[in-house]
A tleap script that builds the chain and sets N, CA, C and O, in Angstrom:
source leaprc.protein.ff14SB
mol = sequence {
  NMET ASP ALA LYS LYS GLN ALA LEU PHE GLU
  ALA ARG ALA ALA ILE VAL LYS ALA LEU ALA
  HIE PRO THR ARG LEU PHE ILE VAL ASP GLU
  LEU SER ASN GLY GLU ARG CYS VAL CYS GLU
  LEU ARG ASP GLU ILE GLY ALA ASP PHE SER
  THR VAL SER LYS HIE LEU SER VAL LEU LYS
  SER ALA GLY VAL VAL GLU ASP ASP LYS ARG
  GLY LEU GLN VAL TYR TYR ARG LEU ARG CYS
  PRO CYS ILE LEU ARG PHE PHE ASP CYS ILE
  GLU GLY VAL LEU GLN GLU ASN ALA ARG LYS
  LEU ALA ALA SER VAL CLYS
}
set mol.1.N position { 82.519 88.003 104.317 }
set mol.1.CA position { 83.098 89.262 104.717 }
set mol.1.C position { 82.038 90.352 104.548 }
set mol.1.O position { 81.360 90.422 103.522 }
set mol.2.N position { 81.907 91.199 105.569 }
set mol.2.CA position { 80.911 92.257 105.476 }
set mol.2.C position { 81.432 93.416 104.617 }
set mol.2.O position { 82.614 93.472 104.278 }
set mol.3.N position { 80.535 94.328 104.277 }
set mol.3.CA position { 80.873 95.420 103.356 }
set mol.3.C position { 81.947 96.344 103.924 }
set mol.3.O position { 82.800 96.827 103.179 }
set mol.4.N position { 81.915 96.593 105.224 }
set mol.4.CA position { 82.896 97.475 105.839 }
set mol.4.C position { 84.301 96.870 105.751 }
set mol.4.O position { 85.266 97.560 105.424 }
set mol.5.N position { 84.398 95.587 106.045 }
set mol.5.CA position { 85.692 94.909 105.969 }
set mol.5.C position { 86.166 94.844 104.515 }
set mol.5.O position { 87.353 95.027 104.242 }
set mol.6.N position { 85.258 94.589 103.599 }
set mol.6.CA position { 85.579 94.554 102.171 }
set mol.6.C position { 86.151 95.893 101.720 }
set mol.6.O position { 87.153 95.941 101.006 }
set mol.7.N position { 85.506 96.981 102.141 }
set mol.7.CA position { 85.972 98.317 101.765 }
set mol.7.C position { 87.370 98.593 102.326 }
set mol.7.O position { 88.203 99.202 101.654 }
set mol.8.N position { 87.621 98.147 103.549 }
set mol.8.CA position { 88.929 98.334 104.162 }
set mol.8.C position { 90.009 97.606 103.356 }
set mol.8.O position { 91.064 98.173 103.071 }
set mol.9.N position { 89.740 96.347 102.990 }
set mol.9.CA position { 90.732 95.595 102.230 }
set mol.9.C position { 90.922 96.161 100.827 }
set mol.9.O position { 92.028 96.112 100.288 }
set mol.10.N position { 89.879 96.687 100.240 }
set mol.10.CA position { 90.009 97.324 98.925 }
set mol.10.C position { 90.857 98.588 99.017 }
set mol.10.O position { 91.662 98.858 98.126 }
set mol.11.N position { 90.684 99.363 100.085 }
set mol.11.CA position { 91.483 100.572 100.282 }
set mol.11.C position { 92.949 100.207 100.494 }
set mol.11.O position { 93.838 100.865 99.952 }
set mol.12.N position { 93.204 99.167 101.275 }
set mol.12.CA position { 94.584 98.713 101.483 }
set mol.12.C position { 95.198 98.243 100.176 }
set mol.12.O position { 96.351 98.554 99.876 }
set mol.13.N position { 94.429 97.498 99.402 }
set mol.13.CA position { 94.928 96.979 98.122 }
set mol.13.C position { 95.273 98.116 97.168 }
set mol.13.O position { 96.232 98.007 96.404 }
set mol.14.N position { 94.514 99.198 97.198 }
set mol.14.CA position { 94.782 100.337 96.317 }
set mol.14.C position { 96.134 100.959 96.640 }
set mol.14.O position { 96.863 101.369 95.737 }
set mol.15.N position { 96.473 101.030 97.933 }
set mol.15.CA position { 97.769 101.581 98.326 }
set mol.15.C position { 98.893 100.640 97.902 }
set mol.15.O position { 99.895 101.077 97.335 }
set mol.16.N position { 98.725 99.361 98.174 }
set mol.16.CA position { 99.752 98.385 97.787 }
set mol.16.C position { 99.922 98.373 96.270 }
set mol.16.O position { 101.045 98.290 95.772 }
set mol.17.N position { 98.824 98.455 95.543 }
set mol.17.CA position { 98.892 98.475 94.079 }
set mol.17.C position { 99.661 99.705 93.592 }
set mol.17.O position { 100.445 99.611 92.648 }
set mol.18.N position { 99.440 100.857 94.230 }
set mol.18.CA position { 100.157 102.076 93.843 }
set mol.18.C position { 101.652 101.914 94.063 }
set mol.18.O position { 102.452 102.478 93.316 }
set mol.19.N position { 102.035 101.160 95.067 }
set mol.19.CA position { 103.449 100.949 95.364 }
set mol.19.C position { 104.074 99.844 94.513 }
set mol.19.O position { 105.296 99.699 94.491 }
set mol.20.N position { 103.265 99.082 93.828 }
set mol.20.CA position { 103.725 97.874 93.146 }
set mol.20.C position { 104.388 98.154 91.796 }
set mol.20.O position { 104.031 97.553 90.783 }
set mol.21.N position { 105.340 99.058 91.796 }
set mol.21.CA position { 106.120 99.343 90.592 }
set mol.21.C position { 107.500 99.813 91.050 }
set mol.21.O position { 107.596 100.655 91.943 }
set mol.22.N position { 108.567 99.285 90.454 }
set mol.22.CA position { 109.911 99.667 90.909 }
set mol.22.C position { 110.172 101.174 90.899 }
set mol.22.O position { 110.819 101.691 91.810 }
set mol.23.N position { 109.685 101.875 89.896 }
set mol.23.CA position { 109.911 103.318 89.835 }
set mol.23.C position { 109.193 104.031 90.962 }
set mol.23.O position { 109.738 104.964 91.551 }
set mol.24.N position { 107.978 103.607 91.271 }
set mol.24.CA position { 107.239 104.249 92.363 }
set mol.24.C position { 107.884 103.937 93.712 }
set mol.24.O position { 107.893 104.785 94.604 }
set mol.25.N position { 108.421 102.733 93.865 }
set mol.25.CA position { 109.162 102.416 95.094 }
set mol.25.C position { 110.396 103.306 95.203 }
set mol.25.O position { 110.730 103.782 96.288 }
set mol.26.N position { 111.067 103.528 94.086 }
set mol.26.CA position { 112.232 104.419 94.067 }
set mol.26.C position { 111.829 105.838 94.466 }
set mol.26.O position { 112.524 106.485 95.249 }
set mol.27.N position { 110.716 106.316 93.933 }
set mol.27.CA position { 110.240 107.662 94.262 }
set mol.27.C position { 109.973 107.779 95.761 }
set mol.27.O position { 110.387 108.755 96.387 }
set mol.28.N position { 109.296 106.809 96.333 }
set mol.28.CA position { 109.024 106.844 97.773 }
set mol.28.C position { 110.333 106.853 98.552 }
set mol.28.O position { 110.475 107.584 99.532 }
set mol.29.N position { 111.270 106.052 98.121 }
set mol.29.CA position { 112.576 106.018 98.785 }
set mol.29.C position { 113.268 107.380 98.690 }
set mol.29.O position { 113.820 107.865 99.677 }
set mol.30.N position { 113.241 107.985 97.526 }
set mol.30.CA position { 113.842 109.308 97.348 }
set mol.30.C position { 113.155 110.349 98.230 }
set mol.30.O position { 113.819 111.198 98.825 }
set mol.31.N position { 111.839 110.286 98.313 }
set mol.31.CA position { 111.100 111.257 99.121 }
set mol.31.C position { 111.289 111.032 100.613 }
set mol.31.O position { 110.937 111.893 101.420 }
set mol.32.N position { 111.837 109.891 100.983 }
set mol.32.CA position { 112.131 109.660 102.402 }
set mol.32.C position { 113.246 110.591 102.877 }
set mol.32.O position { 113.420 110.799 104.078 }
set mol.33.N position { 113.997 111.146 101.931 }
set mol.33.CA position { 115.074 112.090 102.245 }
set mol.33.C position { 114.609 113.539 102.205 }
set mol.33.O position { 115.406 114.451 102.425 }
set mol.34.N position { 113.337 113.759 101.930 }
set mol.34.CA position { 112.789 115.111 101.860 }
set mol.34.C position { 112.088 115.354 100.542 }
set mol.34.O position { 112.167 114.548 99.615 }
set mol.35.N position { 111.401 116.480 100.479 }
set mol.35.CA position { 110.623 116.773 99.275 }
set mol.35.C position { 111.526 116.994 98.078 }
set mol.35.O position { 112.682 117.400 98.198 }
set mol.36.N position { 110.950 116.708 96.910 }
set mol.36.CA position { 111.668 116.869 95.642 }
set mol.36.C position { 110.716 117.442 94.598 }
set mol.36.O position { 109.511 117.187 94.623 }
set mol.37.N position { 111.282 118.217 93.686 }
set mol.37.CA position { 110.472 118.683 92.561 }
set mol.37.C position { 110.473 117.589 91.486 }
set mol.37.O position { 111.321 116.697 91.480 }
set mol.38.N position { 109.522 117.685 90.602 }
set mol.38.CA position { 109.399 116.692 89.539 }
set mol.38.C position { 110.683 116.636 88.713 }
set mol.38.O position { 111.115 115.557 88.306 }
set mol.39.N position { 111.289 117.788 88.466 }
set mol.39.CA position { 112.509 117.809 87.645 }
set mol.39.C position { 113.642 117.034 88.309 }
set mol.39.O position { 114.401 116.350 87.622 }
set mol.40.N position { 113.771 117.127 89.626 }
set mol.40.CA position { 114.811 116.368 90.330 }
set mol.40.C position { 114.543 114.869 90.232 }
set mol.40.O position { 115.457 114.082 89.987 }
set mol.41.N position { 113.289 114.483 90.423 }
set mol.41.CA position { 112.930 113.065 90.323 }
set mol.41.C position { 113.147 112.554 88.903 }
set mol.41.O position { 113.619 111.436 88.699 }
set mol.42.N position { 112.800 113.383 87.933 }
set mol.42.CA position { 112.996 113.003 86.528 }
set mol.42.C position { 114.470 112.720 86.259 }
set mol.42.O position { 114.807 111.734 85.604 }
set mol.43.N position { 115.335 113.576 86.758 }
set mol.43.CA position { 116.775 113.391 86.559 }
set mol.43.C position { 117.265 112.123 87.250 }
set mol.43.O position { 118.081 111.390 86.692 }
set mol.44.N position { 116.778 111.859 88.450 }
set mol.44.CA position { 117.186 110.666 89.193 }
set mol.44.C position { 116.700 109.384 88.519 }
set mol.44.O position { 117.419 108.386 88.466 }
set mol.45.N position { 115.486 109.425 88.011 }
set mol.45.CA position { 114.879 108.230 87.408 }
set mol.45.C position { 115.389 108.014 85.985 }
set mol.45.O position { 115.550 106.879 85.538 }
set mol.46.N position { 115.638 109.107 85.289 }
set mol.46.CA position { 116.101 108.992 83.909 }
set mol.46.C position { 114.975 108.722 82.939 }
set mol.46.O position { 115.183 108.115 81.889 }
set mol.47.N position { 113.780 109.172 83.287 }
set mol.47.CA position { 112.621 109.013 82.403 }
set mol.47.C position { 112.116 110.397 82.019 }
set mol.47.O position { 112.536 111.402 82.592 }
set mol.48.N position { 111.225 110.439 81.058 }
set mol.48.CA position { 110.710 111.747 80.656 }
set mol.48.C position { 109.718 112.277 81.693 }
set mol.48.O position { 109.219 111.548 82.551 }
set mol.49.N position { 109.461 113.559 81.574 }
set mol.49.CA position { 108.616 114.273 82.531 }
set mol.49.C position { 107.232 113.633 82.669 }
set mol.49.O position { 106.729 113.473 83.781 }
set mol.50.N position { 106.619 113.268 81.541 }
set mol.50.CA position { 105.261 112.716 81.588 }
set mol.50.C position { 105.215 111.368 82.311 }
set mol.50.O position { 104.244 111.078 83.010 }
set mol.51.N position { 106.240 110.552 82.153 }
set mol.51.CA position { 106.289 109.253 82.832 }
set mol.51.C position { 106.406 109.443 84.339 }
set mol.51.O position { 105.699 108.794 85.111 }
set mol.52.N position { 107.300 110.331 84.753 }
set mol.52.CA position { 107.477 110.592 86.183 }
set mol.52.C position { 106.197 111.193 86.761 }
set mol.52.O position { 105.777 110.828 87.858 }
set mol.53.N position { 105.587 112.104 86.031 }
set mol.53.CA position { 104.340 112.717 86.501 }
set mol.53.C position { 103.230 111.679 86.664 }
set mol.53.O position { 102.444 111.751 87.609 }
set mol.54.N position { 103.168 110.725 85.753 }
set mol.54.CA position { 102.158 109.666 85.860 }
set mol.54.C position { 102.387 108.835 87.118 }
set mol.54.O position { 101.436 108.540 87.842 }
set mol.55.N position { 103.629 108.455 87.386 }
set mol.55.CA position { 103.934 107.697 88.596 }
set mol.55.C position { 103.551 108.493 89.843 }
set mol.55.O position { 102.976 107.941 90.781 }
set mol.56.N position { 103.868 109.784 89.852 }
set mol.56.CA position { 103.525 110.630 90.987 }
set mol.56.C position { 102.011 110.752 91.140 }
set mol.56.O position { 101.499 110.795 92.259 }
set mol.57.N position { 101.306 110.807 90.034 }
set mol.57.CA position { 99.843 110.876 90.070 }
set mol.57.C position { 99.245 109.632 90.708 }
set mol.57.O position { 98.299 109.726 91.490 }
set mol.58.N position { 99.793 108.466 90.377 }
set mol.58.CA position { 99.321 107.206 90.970 }
set mol.58.C position { 99.550 107.226 92.475 }
set mol.58.O position { 98.663 106.862 93.248 }
set mol.59.N position { 100.742 107.652 92.892 }
set mol.59.CA position { 101.051 107.714 94.321 }
set mol.59.C position { 100.185 108.745 95.044 }
set mol.59.O position { 99.764 108.526 96.180 }
set mol.60.N position { 99.928 109.854 94.383 }
set mol.60.CA position { 99.083 110.892 94.991 }
set mol.60.C position { 97.639 110.414 95.125 }
set mol.60.O position { 97.001 110.643 96.153 }
set mol.61.N position { 97.131 109.762 94.107 }
set mol.61.CA position { 95.752 109.243 94.152 }
set mol.61.C position { 95.554 108.239 95.277 }
set mol.61.O position { 94.472 108.142 95.856 }
set mol.62.N position { 96.613 107.491 95.580 }
set mol.62.CA position { 96.542 106.503 96.656 }
set mol.62.C position { 96.779 107.130 98.039 }
set mol.62.O position { 96.623 106.463 99.062 }
set mol.63.N position { 97.154 108.410 98.060 }
set mol.63.CA position { 97.383 109.087 99.328 }
set mol.63.C position { 98.773 108.894 99.900 }
set mol.63.O position { 99.014 109.193 101.069 }
set mol.64.N position { 99.689 108.396 99.079 }
set mol.64.CA position { 101.054 108.143 99.550 }
set mol.64.C position { 101.880 109.429 99.545 }
set mol.64.O position { 102.699 109.644 100.438 }
set mol.65.N position { 101.666 110.280 98.546 }
set mol.65.CA position { 102.396 111.543 98.459 }
set mol.65.C position { 101.413 112.697 98.342 }
set mol.65.O position { 100.240 112.515 98.019 }
set mol.66.N position { 101.929 113.891 98.615 }
set mol.66.CA position { 101.159 115.113 98.394 }
set mol.66.C position { 102.069 116.099 97.688 }
set mol.66.O position { 103.292 115.969 97.717 }
set mol.67.N position { 101.457 117.084 97.057 }
set mol.67.CA position { 102.247 118.028 96.284 }
set mol.67.C position { 102.008 119.454 96.746 }
set mol.67.O position { 101.050 119.757 97.457 }
set mol.68.N position { 102.921 120.319 96.313 }
set mol.68.CA position { 102.864 121.734 96.639 }
set mol.68.C position { 103.412 122.485 95.434 }
set mol.68.O position { 104.594 122.375 95.108 }
set mol.69.N position { 102.545 123.249 94.774 }
set mol.69.CA position { 102.979 123.991 93.592 }
set mol.69.C position { 103.590 125.312 94.031 }
set mol.69.O position { 102.988 126.075 94.787 }
set mol.70.N position { 104.802 125.566 93.538 }
set mol.70.CA position { 105.521 126.812 93.830 }
set mol.70.C position { 105.982 127.406 92.508 }
set mol.70.O position { 106.975 126.970 91.925 }
set mol.71.N position { 105.261 128.382 92.057 }
set mol.71.CA position { 105.562 128.961 90.752 }
set mol.71.C position { 105.321 127.931 89.674 }
set mol.71.O position { 104.222 127.388 89.561 }
set mol.72.N position { 106.332 127.660 88.888 }
set mol.72.CA position { 106.204 126.678 87.815 }
set mol.72.C position { 106.576 125.267 88.263 }
set mol.72.O position { 106.354 124.304 87.529 }
set mol.73.N position { 107.140 125.140 89.460 }
set mol.73.CA position { 107.589 123.835 89.958 }
set mol.73.C position { 106.543 123.210 90.884 }
set mol.73.O position { 105.831 123.905 91.609 }
set mol.74.N position { 106.474 121.885 90.837 }
set mol.74.CA position { 105.625 121.141 91.763 }
set mol.74.C position { 106.543 120.269 92.598 }
set mol.74.O position { 107.331 119.485 92.069 }
set mol.75.N position { 106.430 120.416 93.911 }
set mol.75.CA position { 107.238 119.644 94.844 }
set mol.75.C position { 106.381 118.566 95.479 }
set mol.75.O position { 105.214 118.788 95.802 }
set mol.76.N position { 106.975 117.398 95.654 }
set mol.76.CA position { 106.285 116.257 96.250 }
set mol.76.C position { 106.978 115.853 97.543 }
set mol.76.O position { 108.193 115.983 97.692 }
set mol.77.N position { 106.173 115.363 98.466 }
set mol.77.CA position { 106.684 114.837 99.731 }
set mol.77.C position { 105.787 113.678 100.153 }
set mol.77.O position { 104.655 113.542 99.688 }
set mol.78.N position { 106.320 112.849 101.042 }
set mol.78.CA position { 105.515 111.754 101.578 }
set mol.78.C position { 104.393 112.330 102.426 }
set mol.78.O position { 104.620 113.205 103.261 }
set mol.79.N position { 103.208 111.843 102.210 }
set mol.79.CA position { 102.057 112.301 102.999 }
set mol.79.C position { 102.106 111.705 104.392 }
set mol.79.O position { 101.822 112.382 105.380 }
set mol.80.N position { 102.469 110.437 104.465 }
set mol.80.CA position { 102.576 109.716 105.733 }
set mol.80.C position { 103.914 108.970 105.728 }
set mol.80.O position { 104.001 107.866 105.190 }
set mol.81.N position { 104.941 109.554 106.313 }
set mol.81.CA position { 106.251 108.891 106.304 }
set mol.81.C position { 106.244 107.490 106.920 }
set mol.81.O position { 107.204 106.739 106.747 }
set mol.82.N position { 105.194 107.135 107.624 }
set mol.82.CA position { 105.116 105.795 108.201 }
set mol.82.C position { 105.119 104.710 107.132 }
set mol.82.O position { 105.322 103.537 107.445 }
set mol.83.N position { 104.897 105.087 105.867 }
set mol.83.CA position { 104.948 104.113 104.773 }
set mol.83.C position { 106.316 103.450 104.718 }
set mol.83.O position { 106.451 102.340 104.204 }
set mol.84.N position { 107.329 104.129 105.246 }
set mol.84.CA position { 108.683 103.579 105.240 }
set mol.84.C position { 108.786 102.349 106.138 }
set mol.84.O position { 109.658 101.507 105.922 }
set mol.85.N position { 107.917 102.226 107.137 }
set mol.85.CA position { 107.903 101.017 107.963 }
set mol.85.C position { 107.496 99.809 107.118 }
set mol.85.O position { 107.932 98.688 107.377 }
set mol.86.N position { 106.667 100.044 106.115 }
set mol.86.CA position { 106.288 98.981 105.186 }
set mol.86.C position { 107.530 98.493 104.442 }
set mol.86.O position { 107.698 97.294 104.221 }
set mol.87.N position { 108.399 99.432 104.059 }
set mol.87.CA position { 109.660 99.060 103.410 }
set mol.87.C position { 110.507 98.209 104.337 }
set mol.87.O position { 111.112 97.227 103.908 }
set mol.88.N position { 110.552 98.588 105.622 }
set mol.88.CA position { 111.314 97.795 106.597 }
set mol.88.C position { 110.783 96.369 106.664 }
set mol.88.O position { 111.558 95.417 106.751 }
set mol.89.N position { 109.477 96.223 106.625 }
set mol.89.CA position { 108.862 94.900 106.653 }
set mol.89.C position { 109.236 94.109 105.401 }
set mol.89.O position { 109.558 92.924 105.491 }
set mol.90.N position { 109.197 94.748 104.250 }
set mol.90.CA position { 109.571 94.085 103.003 }
set mol.90.C position { 111.018 93.616 103.073 }
set mol.90.O position { 111.332 92.503 102.651 }
set mol.91.N position { 111.897 94.457 103.602 }
set mol.91.CA position { 113.300 94.074 103.742 }
set mol.91.C position { 113.437 92.856 104.652 }
set mol.91.O position { 114.265 91.980 104.402 }
set mol.92.N position { 112.628 92.801 105.704 }
set mol.92.CA position { 112.641 91.636 106.591 }
set mol.92.C position { 112.250 90.366 105.852 }
set mol.92.O position { 112.868 89.319 106.045 }
set mol.93.N position { 111.240 90.450 105.016 }
set mol.93.CA position { 110.814 89.292 104.231 }
set mol.93.C position { 111.927 88.881 103.266 }
set mol.93.O position { 112.215 87.692 103.122 }
set mol.94.N position { 112.555 89.859 102.604 }
set mol.94.CA position { 113.648 89.544 101.677 }
set mol.94.C position { 114.813 88.865 102.393 }
set mol.94.O position { 115.389 87.909 101.873 }
set mol.95.N position { 115.157 89.352 103.576 }
set mol.95.CA position { 116.244 88.741 104.346 }
set mol.95.C position { 115.888 87.318 104.774 }
set mol.95.O position { 116.729 86.420 104.717 }
set mol.96.N position { 114.660 87.117 105.197 }
set mol.96.CA position { 114.230 85.779 105.595 }
set mol.96.C position { 114.240 84.830 104.400 }
set mol.96.O position { 114.657 83.678 104.521 }
set mol.97.N position { 113.780 85.317 103.246 }
set mol.97.CA position { 113.813 84.491 102.032 }
set mol.97.C position { 115.246 84.112 101.668 }
set mol.97.O position { 115.513 82.968 101.300 }
set mol.98.N position { 116.168 85.072 101.772 }
set mol.98.CA position { 117.575 84.791 101.465 }
set mol.98.C position { 118.147 83.785 102.457 }
set mol.98.O position { 118.905 82.892 102.076 }
set mol.99.N position { 117.786 83.931 103.723 }
set mol.99.CA position { 118.267 83.001 104.743 }
set mol.99.C position { 117.763 81.599 104.470 }
set mol.99.O position { 118.528 80.639 104.565 }
set mol.100.N position { 116.496 81.464 104.133 }
set mol.100.CA position { 115.927 80.143 103.836 }
set mol.100.C position { 116.566 79.536 102.604 }
set mol.100.O position { 116.841 78.337 102.567 }
set mol.101.N position { 116.803 80.361 101.594 }
set mol.101.CA position { 117.442 79.877 100.371 }
set mol.101.C position { 118.856 79.398 100.662 }
set mol.101.O position { 119.266 78.335 100.196 }
set mol.102.N position { 119.594 80.178 101.429 }
set mol.102.CA position { 120.958 79.777 101.786 }
set mol.102.C position { 120.967 78.497 102.593 }
set mol.102.O position { 121.855 77.662 102.417 }
set mol.103.N position { 119.999 78.326 103.471 }
set mol.103.CA position { 119.927 77.115 104.299 }
set mol.103.C position { 119.575 75.889 103.439 }
set mol.103.O position { 120.024 74.782 103.736 }
set mol.104.N position { 118.789 76.073 102.395 }
set mol.104.CA position { 118.392 74.953 101.557 }
set mol.104.C position { 119.511 74.512 100.611 }
set mol.104.O position { 119.504 73.378 100.131 }
set mol.105.N position { 120.470 75.399 100.342 }
set mol.105.CA position { 121.576 75.092 99.454 }
set mol.105.C position { 122.641 74.262 100.163 }
set mol.105.O position { 123.390 73.528 99.518 }
set mol.106.N position { 122.710 74.374 101.469 }
set mol.106.CA position { 123.737 73.648 102.258 }
set mol.106.C position { 123.546 72.157 102.208 }
set mol.106.O position { 124.320 71.415 102.813 }
savepdb mol mol.pdb
quit
């Protein structure tokens, strides 16, 4: 594999790695409904402020979300809503896995 292709796969892996946590998947799902402040996400997740902020930092570093500071509040939104198509693909895999499992039980 050449260096350019290697760099591309490393960049893709960084995004997938950022998404590879249930709380971060939940955050992306919540942001699919519109921007949210950290306090709203904290209440939804039920974790402390620093934990939610760390998850948001990981997603921001990967380019999945962006933020907007308004006074004392920081609001987050999806940077590229097309990430939700990735969720659709994951759901397809889960449905296919369930179908195969059900077929093997018969």
